[in-house]
VMD Tcl script that draws the C-alpha trace (Angstrom):
set ca {
  {-23.15 -43.78 27.62}
  {-23.62 -40.57 29.54}
  {-21.69 -37.39 28.85}
  {-19.13 -38.04 31.58}
  {-18.28 -41.44 30.12}
  {-17.98 -40.06 26.59}
  {-15.89 -37.17 27.86}
  {-13.47 -39.55 29.54}
  {-13.36 -42.04 26.65}
  {-12.52 -39.41 24.02}
  {-10.56 -37.04 26.27}
  {-12.88 -34.12 25.55}
  {-14.47 -31.87 28.12}
  {-18.18 -32.12 28.72}
  {-18.45 -28.47 27.71}
  {-16.82 -29.31 24.38}
  {-19.32 -32.10 23.77}
  {-22.22 -29.78 24.63}
  {-20.77 -27.13 22.31}
  {-20.42 -29.62 19.45}
  {-24.07 -30.52 19.85}
  {-25.23 -26.90 20.22}
  {-23.55 -25.71 17.00}
  {-24.72 -28.71 14.98}
  {-21.34 -30.35 14.74}
  {-22.63 -33.39 16.56}
  {-26.08 -34.61 15.53}
  {-28.66 -34.28 18.30}
  {-27.98 -36.73 21.11}
  {-30.98 -38.57 22.58}
  {-31.79 -38.04 26.22}
  {-33.11 -40.25 28.96}
  {-36.52 -39.61 30.54}
  {-34.72 -37.50 33.16}
  {-33.03 -35.37 30.47}
  {-29.52 -36.83 30.66}
  {-27.69 -37.21 27.37}
  {-27.53 -40.86 26.29}
  {-24.83 -41.31 23.66}
  {-25.40 -44.20 21.26}
  {-22.67 -46.08 19.38}
  {-23.42 -43.90 16.35}
  {-23.10 -40.74 18.46}
  {-19.72 -42.00 19.68}
  {-18.60 -42.64 16.10}
  {-19.47 -39.01 15.34}
  {-17.47 -37.83 18.37}
  {-14.51 -39.91 17.24}
  {-14.79 -38.59 13.66}
  {-15.03 -34.99 14.83}
  {-12.07 -35.37 17.16}
  {-9.95 -36.92 14.40}
  {-10.86 -34.22 11.89}
  {-10.22 -31.43 14.41}
  {-6.80 -32.91 15.23}
  {-6.07 -32.82 11.50}
  {-6.90 -29.11 11.52}
  {-10.29 -29.08 9.83}
  {-12.24 -25.96 10.81}
  {-15.41 -26.37 12.82}
  {-17.36 -24.57 10.09}
  {-16.33 -27.20 7.53}
  {-17.35 -30.00 9.85}
  {-20.70 -28.34 10.55}
  {-21.28 -28.16 6.79}
  {-20.32 -31.83 6.45}
  {-22.76 -32.88 9.18}
  {-25.54 -30.79 7.63}
  {-24.91 -32.41 4.25}
  {-24.85 -35.87 5.83}
  {-28.20 -35.26 7.47}
  {-29.73 -34.38 4.09}
  {-29.09 -37.91 2.87}
  {-27.55 -39.73 -0.05}
  {-28.13 -36.93 -2.56}
  {-25.25 -35.09 -0.87}
  {-22.67 -37.87 -1.19}
  {-20.73 -36.11 -3.95}
  {-20.78 -32.80 -2.09}
  {-19.49 -34.50 1.08}
  {-16.79 -36.27 -0.90}
  {-15.70 -33.01 -2.54}
  {-15.57 -31.25 0.81}
  {-13.30 -33.98 2.19}
  {-11.11 -33.95 -0.93}
  {-10.59 -30.20 -0.55}
  {-9.71 -30.61 3.12}
  {-7.28 -33.40 2.27}
  {-5.48 -31.09 -0.18}
  {-5.17 -28.42 2.50}
  {-3.86 -31.00 4.97}
  {-1.28 -32.24 2.46}
  {-0.06 -28.67 2.03}
  {0.18 -28.14 5.80}
  {2.15 -31.39 6.12}
  {4.51 -30.23 3.36}
  {5.06 -26.94 5.18}
  {5.62 -28.73 8.48}
  {8.17 -31.05 6.85}
  {10.07 -28.04 5.56}
  {10.08 -26.59 9.06}
  {11.25 -29.90 10.49}
  {14.12 -30.02 8.00}
  {15.18 -26.52 8.99}
  {15.02 -27.39 12.69}
  {17.11 -30.51 12.12}
  {19.68 -28.45 10.22}
  {19.88 -25.90 13.05}
  {20.17 -28.59 15.73}
  {22.89 -30.37 13.76}
  {24.79 -27.08 13.43}
  {24.66 -26.54 17.19}
  {25.80 -30.11 17.83}
  {28.82 -29.53 15.54}
  {29.48 -26.22 17.33}
  {29.18 -24.54 14.00}
  {28.08 -20.96 13.61}
  {24.33 -20.94 13.48}
  {22.69 -18.19 11.48}
  {19.01 -17.78 10.70}
}
mol new
graphics top color blue
foreach p $ca { graphics top sphere $p radius 0.5 }
foreach p [lrange $ca 0 end-1] q [lrange $ca 1 end] { graphics top cylinder $p $q radius 0.2 }
display resetview
């Protein structure tokens, strides 16, 4: 797949895909003889993984570290696992905080619907 196709498939700009590759977030993408990026199935799996992790709020720096560890091979499996475990804990905390905010919003909306006085 070329960069335009990948961009459309994953709803990412071509500039974003180039940036991911430039900073080492996306492993180097092979190119055709004419220099056009040629994304393999594995490259697309990386794009999908990165997009998912970014949507979950993982920082680019953490993902760059993960990719670097992955490229070093199986001796980094435990380090990669630990990195993901730490990120999961942070995500769980963010979800907890968002649920608290949602509860407060629901309370405020309910108060307005009952025409009750609504204080902060």
